[in-house]
N, C-alpha and C positions, 0 to 999 in steps of 0.2 A: 504493499500499501504505499502511496505516493501523499506527500501532504505539502502545501504553498501554505506561506504567510504573507499576507496583506493587507494594505491600507484603504479604509473606507472612509472617506472626508469631502469636505465643501458639499458640491450640488448632490455627489454621493449619498449621502446620509439619510436622504429623503428616500431613497429606493428599500422598500418594505424586504422582509427576509424572503418571500415567494419570488417577489421580481427579481432578487440577488440569484438567487438560484437558477432563474431562466438568462440571467444577464450572464452568468458564468458558464451556462450550457452554451452561450452564441458566442463568448470569447473564445473556447478552447473550439468551435467546429471555424469561426473564422482564421484563428492562428493555424488550422491544420494540425492539432493535436489530438488524435485518437486517445478514447478513454473509454472503460470499460461499461456497457449498458445492463440492463437489466433483462432478462428473458421475458417472454410472453408475446401476446398480441400489439401490447404498444411499449415496445422497448423504451426506456428514457437512461440518461447518464446517472452510473452513481456519484453521490457526491455525498459527502456527508460533513456539518459545519460544525465548530466545537460550542460554542452561544451564542444562539439569535439575537443580532442585535436590534434594539429597540430602535423604530423611525426618528430620525433626528438626532443619533449618537455617533457623533465619528469614533475612529479607533484605527490605532496602531499596530492591532494585534489581533486581526484576524484569522482564524484558519480551517483549511479546508482538505479533506481527504479524498482521495480519487486511485484509479488505478490505470496506470497508462496500457495502450495496447502496441506499444512499437511506434517507430516513426520518429520519438523525441527523448532527445535526453535531458536531466533533469537541469543541468547545468545553463541551458538555454531557454528556460520556460519563464523565469523572470520577465527578461527583455522581449521575448516573442508574445506571452499573453498580455503584457502590460502595453504593448503596440496596438491590441485591439480592443482593450478596456477602456468605458466610458471616462469620461472625465471624474476625478477623484479615488478612481482605484487605481493602487497600483501595487504589483506584485513584487514582495522584496525578496523572497528565498523559497527554493524549492528541496525538498532533501526526502529520503525515507522515513515515514514515520517510524516512531522508535515506542512510543507511549500511545495507549490508548485514552479519547479523550476522557475517560471517568475517572484520572488520573489529575485532571486538572480541578485547583481546591480553591482558588483566591484569584482575583483580577484587581488589579491598581486601575483607578479612575481619576479623572480630574473632574470636578465640577466649577465653572465662575459665574457666581452668584452675581447678576446685576442690580443695581440700584439707581432708579432714575434719579431720585433726590438725592444721593449721596446716601455712603454706606452707615447706616446708624451707628452711633456712637457707642462705644464697648460691645459689637457687634462680635467681632472675631472671638473674643473672651466667652462671652455667652454660649456660643455656637461650640467652643470646645468642652463646654462645661455640658452642654445639652446631652454631646455625644460620648461624654465618658461616665454617662450614667449606667449604673446596670441593670435598669429596665427602661424599656423607650416604648410607647404602647402606640401601635397606629391604627388605622382600619384599612383594611385590604379587601377588596373585591375582585371577587373570582367566580365564576362561571354563574353571575347574579347575584351572588352571594355576600353579605357582607361582615367581616369577621375580625376582631381583633386579633393583633399579633405584636409580640414583642422581637424589635429588630434588633436590639444590644449584642445578642449573642452573635450575629452574624456581621458585627462590625469589629473587623481585628486593630484597624486605626483612623485616624480622622486628625486631621492636619487644617486651619481655616487661617490664611493669611490675607491681610488685607495688598490690593493693588489698585494702586492710584487711588484717587476720591469716590468712584462709584463702582467698584469692584470688589468681593471678597476671591482668593481661588482656595476651595477645598481640595486636597487631595488625600485621598482613601483607599483604605485596602478592605475588599467587602467579600463574604465569602460567593464563590460562584453557582455552588449546586447543591444540589440534594440537604436542604433547600438553598438558594442563592439569593440573593439582596438587590432588587433591581435600585439603581439610584433615586427613580420615583419617590420608592418608599421614605427614602431619607429625606427627600424634600417636605415630603406627608407629613413627616415628624415636625420640622420646621412649622408648618402652618399648625399644625396642634397644639404643640408645645409651647413655641414663640412666635407666635403669628405677625409680633411687629417686628420679627426678623425673617419676614417671606421675602423673597426676593422678586423684583419686577421681572425678570427673564435669567434663564439658566441655559449654560452653552455644557453639554456632557462629553467626554472623551475617555474611552478607553486606553489606558498606556501599558497595561500589562498584563500578562497573565502568568501564575503560578500554581506549582505543586505542593502537596500538604506541608513541602519543608523551607516554604518561600524560594524556593530555585525557580527560575525562568522555565514556563513549561514551553518545549517547541516539540 
């Protein structure tokens, strides 16, 4: 099994996960790279993504598995695939998969919190205190049902640093899966526990993914 590491940023952040799968299929076809397909009446390329990326989120560390069927070498894939990719998708590396996605445990994210009227006084300190609590209860809606969930155990670390007069940069390490924590729920915690610190806009970007020992996962 082969794996690629790629970026998804800029305009491409608005491509949904389902559309990303179709986009990657077209990239491989246009690049003339043959990959294994499923069998049956309606075969489709076998592609597996590590962690589906929410619409509107950028990433430096997206991972996708596939199986080559001759005709191309891994060393040439990054340049070859990127040449036919839409704006915002850049293939950084291609290599043989060594570990399954199930061993991916944490992800590091950056959230830029924007305040139209300027950063509230003392906001970084208040946010650090909020995310250091032993219990952080938020409401989570899934399949039409809303329940309360404690997200504190899913936050390994969270730092908040002011950047200019209108922004706070949050860098956090979160549980990736089983269960994972969406940055959207971190923002829900602000709205629920400190509404006066709720930002007017947020930019979210995945920076890196790790295994359970906090070693970079590839």
